[in-house]
N, C-alpha and C positions, 0 to 999 in steps of 0.2 A: 544576028542570032548568036554568034560566038561570044560577043561582049556580054549579052544577057546571061549566058551560062556561067561566065567567069564571075559576074556579080553574085549569082545565086550560090556558087561554091564558097565565096568569101563570107556571105551572110551565114551559111551553115557553119562555118568554122568559128565565127564569132559567137554564135548561139551555143555551140558545143563547149567553147571555152567558158562562157558564162555559167552554163549548167555545171561544169566541173568545179568552178569556183564556189557555187552555191552548195554543192555536195560537200566540199572541203570545210566550208564554214559551218554547215550543219553538223558535220562530224566533230569539229572542235567543241561546239556547244554541247553536243550529246556527251562527249567525254568529260566535259567539265561538270555537267549535271550528275553523271555517275559518280565522279569523285566527291562531289558535295554530298551526295546521298550516303556515301560511305563514311563521311566525316561530319555528322550533324552538328557537333559542337562548334567546329570550325566554320561551317556554313552560317550558323546562327551569329557568330561573332562578326562575320564579314558583312552580313546583310541587316544586322540590327541597326536601325536608323533612329530609334526613339526609345526613351526610357519606358514608354508604355509597353514595348515589346518584352521587357524583362520582368515578366510576371512572377510573383512569389510562389515558391513551392507549396503544394498542398500537403495535408496530413490526413491519414486515415481516421475515420471515426473510431471512438472507443465506446463499446457497448457492454452492458452487463450480461449475465448468463441468459437472460430472457430477451435480449435484443434491445433493451432500453438504452437510449443514447446518453452517454456520460460526458462525451466531448466531441465537438464537431467544428468544422471550419465555417466562418461567415465572411462574406465579402465586405471590405471596407476601403475607404479612399484615403490616400495620404498625399499631402501637398509637397510638390517639388518645384525647383526653379532651374532654368538653364541660364546662368548669369551672362554668358556671352551674347545672349539674345535679348537682354534687358536694355531697353532704349533710354529709360529715365529712372535711375536707381532711387532718387529721393521720392519721386511720385509713387513708385512701387512700394517703398517702405511705408509711406504715409497711408496708402490705401489698404495695405495688408494689415497693418496694426489697428486700423479702425475696425476691421471685421474680426481680427484675431488678436485682441489686446494682450493675450498671454505671450505673444512673441516679443523677444527682446529687440528693440529698435536698433541698438548699436550692433549687436551680433548679426541681425538681419542685413543691415547696411554693409557690414564687412563681407558677409557671404555673397551678396549680390554684386559687389564691386570687383569680383575676380573675372577671369576668362574661362572659368571652369564650364564644363558641359552639363554637369548635373550636381545638384545639392538638395538634400532633404530640408524642408522647412518645418513641417509638422506631420507626425504620423497619426493615423486614425482620426480623421476629421469627420464630424457629424454631417448628415445629409443636408441639413439647413445651412450650415456654414459653407459646405461645398458649393451649394447653389449661389450663395452670396458672393463668394470669391470668384466663381466662374463669371458672374455678371459684371465683375469689375473690368474684364477684358484686358488684362495686363499681358502684353507679349512676353513670352518666355516663362510664364507661370502655368502649371498644369497639375493634374491629379493622376496618380498611379493607383490602379485597382490592386489591392493586396488581399491576403486572407488573414483573419485574426481568429483566435481560438475562443470558443464559447462553451461553457460548462453548464448544461441545463440543471444538473443536480446541485450546483453550488457547493456549499460547505459540506454537504452530506458525504461526498466522496473526495474531498479535497486532498486528504493525505494519501489517497490511493492513486488517483490519476495524476496528481502533481499539476504542473502548469508550464507554459511556454514564455519566451521573452518577446520583445517587440518585433523580432524578426521571425516569429512563429517557430522557433527552435525549442525543443524540449529541454528544460533545465532542472526539472524535479519530478519525482514520482515515476509513474509508468510512461509519461510523456518523454522523459529522458531515456528510459529503457528502450522505447520504440526507436528513437534516433540511433542509439548505440547498436541496435539490432539490425541496422541496414538501411533505414530510411534516408539517412544522410548520404549514403553512397548512391542510392537511387536518384536523389535530388541532384547530385553533382554531375550525373550524366544525362540529366534532363528527362528521366523516366518517372518523376513524381512531380509534375508541374500542374499548375491550376488547370482544371478541366479534365484531368485524367482520373478515372475512378480507381480508388484503392480499396481493397477489401477491408472491412471494419475489423478492429482488434477486439475479440470477444474475451471477457474476463470471467472468472469463476464467481465473482461477487454478485449478490442478489440485491438490487437497489431497494426492494421492499423491505428486506431483512435489515439492510443497512440503515434505513430510515427508522425502523422500530428500535434498533439498538441505540441509535443516537438519541432518540426521543426519551428512552428510559434512562440513559445516562444523564441527560440534561435534567430530568426530574430528580434523579438521585443527588446530583450536585446541589440542587436547590433544597431538597429535603434534608440533606445531612450537612449543609453549609460547607461543602468540600471545595477544594481549589482546582481539582482536575479529576478525570476519570478515563478509563480505557475499557473497551469491550471488544472481544474477539470471538468469532464463531468459526470453527474448522469442521470440515467433513472428516470424521475420524477414520474413514476407510480409504480416503484419497489424499488427505492433507490439503485439500483445496480451501482457500480462504473464502468463506461465504460472506463474512463481514469483518471489518476492522475499523473501529472508531476510536479517536483520541480527542478528548475535549479539554480545553478549548481548541477548536479547529480553525481553519481559515477557508475563505472563499477563493478558489483559483481564478475567478473572474476579477479579483482584486489581489493579485499576487504579492503586492507589497506587504500584505498582512503576514505572509510567511516569514518575514524577517523578525517578527516579534517572538522572543524566546518562549513566552508563555504558550504559544500556539504550536510548539514543536510536536512531532509525531512520537508521543510517548510509547506507543505500542512497539515500535521498532528502533527508535533512535534514543530512547531513554533506558538507562540501566538502574535496577533497584534491587535491594535486598528484599526478597519476596516473602520472607517469614515462613510460617508453618506450612504453607503450601508445599514447601520442599520436603516435608515429611513423607509426601507421596513417593518421592524418588528414593528416600532412605529406606522405607519399608519395602519398596520394589526390589532394590538391590539386595536387601537382606533375605527376602524370600527367594529370589532367583538364585542367589549364591548358595543357599542352604544354610546360611548362618542362623536363620530363625525359621520357625513355622508360625502360622497364625496363633498357635497356642503356647508358644515359647514364653517363659516367665522372665520378667525384667523388673528389677528392684527400682521403684520410683519413690522411695521413702526419703524424706528430708531433702538434702542437697547432694548433688554430685560434685565432689571437689576434684579439680584438676589443677595442680599447682596452687597458684594464688587465686584462682578463679573458682567460684561456686555457681553451679547451674541449678536453677529451680524451675518449678512449673507455675503457670499463671494461676490456675485453680487446681492445685494438685490434689490427687486422690490420697496421697501419702500412704501408699501401700504397694505391694507387688502387683504388677499388671501383666496381662497377656499382651502379646504383640498387637493383637486386634484392638485391645483396650488402649494401648499406646496411641494408636491412630484415632480411635474414637474420642479419647479425652485430650488429644493433642499434647502429649507429654514430651517436654524438652528433655527430661532426664532419660526416659525410655528410648527416645530417638538417638540421643547421644550414645547410649550403651550399645545400640545396634551398630552405629558407625565405628565405634572403638573396637567392637568385636570383628567387624569386617576388615579393618586395617586401612591405613592411609592409601597405599598403592591401589588396592582394589576399589576403594571409594573413588579415587581420582579416575580410574579407568572407566567406571560406570558413568560418572558425571561427564566425561569427555564423549562417551558413546551416546549419551542423551543430548549432546550438542551444546553443553553449557560452557565449554572452553573456547568456542570459536564463534566468529561473526556468522550470523544466520544466513544461509544461502537461499536467497529468494530474488524475485525480479525487481523489487524496489531497491534503488541505490542507497536509500537512507536506512542503514542498518548498523547498529552500534556493536562494538567489541565488548564482550563481558569483562568484568573486573574480577580476576582470579587471584587468590593469595599466592605470593611468590614462594612461601614456605608452607609446610603442612604438618605442624606439630599436633599433639593430641587435642589441644584446645580448639584448633582450627577444624579438626575432624568433627568435634562435637558441635561447634556453632554452625558449621555448614550443614550439618544434618537437619537442623531446624531453620535454615534459610537466612542465616546471618554470616557475614564475612565473605560472601560471594554475591556479586551483583550481575543480574542478567536482565534481558528485556522481557516484557510480558509475552511477546511472541515466542521466545525460547520456552517459556513455561507452558504455554498452550500446546505447542508441538510435542514437547516431551510428555505432557499429560495425555495427549492423544495416543502416543506410542504405548503408554502404560496400560491403556484399557482396550486397544484395538487388536490385541493378540500378541503384542510385543514388537511391532515393526515400526521403525523410525524412518521417515523420509523428510526432506526439506519441504516446507510449505510452498504453495504456488498460488499465484493470482490468476493463472490461466486454467482452463478446463483440463482435468486429468481423470482418467478412469482408474478403477481399483487395480486392474491388471498392470497399467502403466506404473502405478505407485509401487506395486510389488517388485517390479523389475529393478527399480532404483533404490528400494528400501533395504534396510539392514536390520537384523534382529538384535534387540537390545535386552530383552528378557524373554523367558520361555512362555509358551501359551498358558502353562499352568500358573506361573506367577502373575500373568496378566489377568487370568480368571480370579485369582485371589485378590488382586487389587480392585477388580470390579466389585467383589463382595465387600471389601472394606469401604469403598465409595458408598455403596448402598447402606451399610451399617451406619456410617457417619451421617448419611442423608436422612435416615429414619430415627436414629437415637442420639446422634451427636450434634456437633455445632452446625451441621448443615440442614437442620430441620426446617429452618425458615426459607429454604430454597425449594421445598416440595411443591409440585404442581400436580393437581389431580389428573390421573390418566397418563402421565409422562414418565413416571418411575425415575426421578432425578437422584443422582448420587454425586458426591463431591467432597472437597476438602477446603476448609477455611484457612486463611493466613492473616495474622495481624502482626505487622512488623513495625517496631519503633524505628523512626527514621534516623539515619546516621547524621550526626552533626559534629562539628569540631570538638574533639575531646570526649566523645561518647555518643549516647543516644538520647533523643528528646522524648521525654515521658508523655508529652501532650501532643505529639505529631506522629501520626501513624499512616502506613500504607496498607490498606485492607484489601484482601483478595478472596475470591471464591472460584475454585476450579471445579467445573461440573461436567457431567456427561449424561446424555439421555438418548433413548431409554437404556438404563444401565445394564440390563440383561443382554442387550445386543446393541451396543453404543453406535449411534449414527452420527452424532454431533458432539463436539466438545465446546463448552462455553467458558470463557474466562472474563470476569469482571474485576477491575481494580479501581478502588476509590482512594484518592489522595487527600489525606488530612480531613476525614469526616469528623463531625462533632456529634455528641449525643443528642438525640431528639428530645424535645421538651418532655419532662417527666420521667426520662430514663437516665440511668447512671453510667451506662456503658456505650462505647462507640466501637466495639470490636467487630470483626468481619461478619460474625453470625447475625449481627443486628442491622447491617447495612448492605454489605456486598452480597450476602446470601439472598435476602429478599429482592434485591435488584435482579439477580440471576433468575429468580422465579418469575418476575414480571417480564423479563426478556423471553424466556422459554414459552410462557403462556401466549405470547403474541406471535412468535416466529414459528412455533411448532406446526400449526396448520399451513403456513407458507412453505415450509420445507417438506410438506406431505408426510409428516409423522403422525399417524393416526393415534389418538389417545386410546388407552386400553384400561378397562375397569374390571377387576376380578369378579367373576361370577356373572358377568353381563355379556355373554358371547354374542347375543343377538344384536346388541347395540354396536359391539366391536365389528361384527361382520358388515353391518349397515354403513358404518363409517368407512370401512375399507373399500366397499363398493363405491361409495360416493367419491372418494379420492381417486379411484381408478377411472371413474367417468370424467 
């Protein structure tokens, strides 16, 4: 009996020792798991055993203001090899090049003859080719599921959304902006990996409006045999970009097209002498400063001689004009006299306030620096007053134009949604409310009686200013090459939207002798507004027909 008791006591000790050991081992494992949980990137690097585990980072969708998808991720397969696991290099090279003849046999043989653990062979392989290669059964050859960017809108929004590279990293447009805004940082710590939902990036752009503007610009290029065209629509009260089109454009699904110079984003990356559109800003600074009133008299007879230079008018009235008539008849002489009366320093101060001296501040990385004269003699004062001698982007012109007619507040444009209150917080006053009201009156005058008559759209009360600028060439200006523009706002009594259309080197239509902006840029603006007005919920108004106006208003509210 005593021996049995001794044996039982020994068994109990061994069991206790075993339990203590298990508890210790479990404690070590638990501590290790806790450590790994607090260091996810380290854990991933330790336990990653296959290239398949290294999935490519995802990107958020980009959508327009109505939720229409402009850019999204799609799954794709890319072919890779683990050379150290290839048993017969020659056989692998032969079989792979039979199915994928685009592979370079010599380079492939060199890549597969190493002891490396991973090497890319071909990115983005089609489903049919993937199945064919898989059926070859080559050891050490596999596919990695990646993400590639797809742009349902294609060329329609190419210059806005930009594109990504083969590694799905943004390299142009808003795709690049999204990366610089923190997506890359999220990806680096594993918080933006495939399978994780990212909130879509919503833009201020309206895809429907964008399509209509692009369509009308395409028609204009064909109709006037032009080489290029730009169209911009801004919300005048928020400076949101509702549409921005530059033709020829490119398809972000084929990013190699972006390398062609002709497809550059002229709206923001091209700088031009904008011509008589600039008289808008000359009149505005004259009115705001008190240098002139709408009824001030300005001598526009003959030529204005400044040193060896003589400034004349295209179709001069050859008489004394009021300031309002200077705008209506687009007088170079009258505009020059306003600028000279204002003085060089005040003229430069106003132009800088309007944003014309600085690279435009917006979300797109592609934005050009204006070309500003280094010196400012009297002849520069005069020529800048009617849009020559200073080169800016069309976007500069559209934004400054919006500030002229929205009450006098300038704010940088944005491709993201912004409220009027948010705009007012960051905006700065460039002219007084009274001067802005006077500019709206001048826009309407020109739209009814001046060079903007061809931009009229029944019910939309369009006002604006034309600009026909001879293009600068080596040694002077080309008489037969013009950049034509029309800067418009509607409805001009309470402007909701600003529209700028620029047509590069338009030709006269058959049977017509002129190719100035009033004959091509202005009617193109009319075509744009007639199409996009209803999309933007701007109800047309007809004088004396209040019943119809009320019915239309109710219909839009519903």
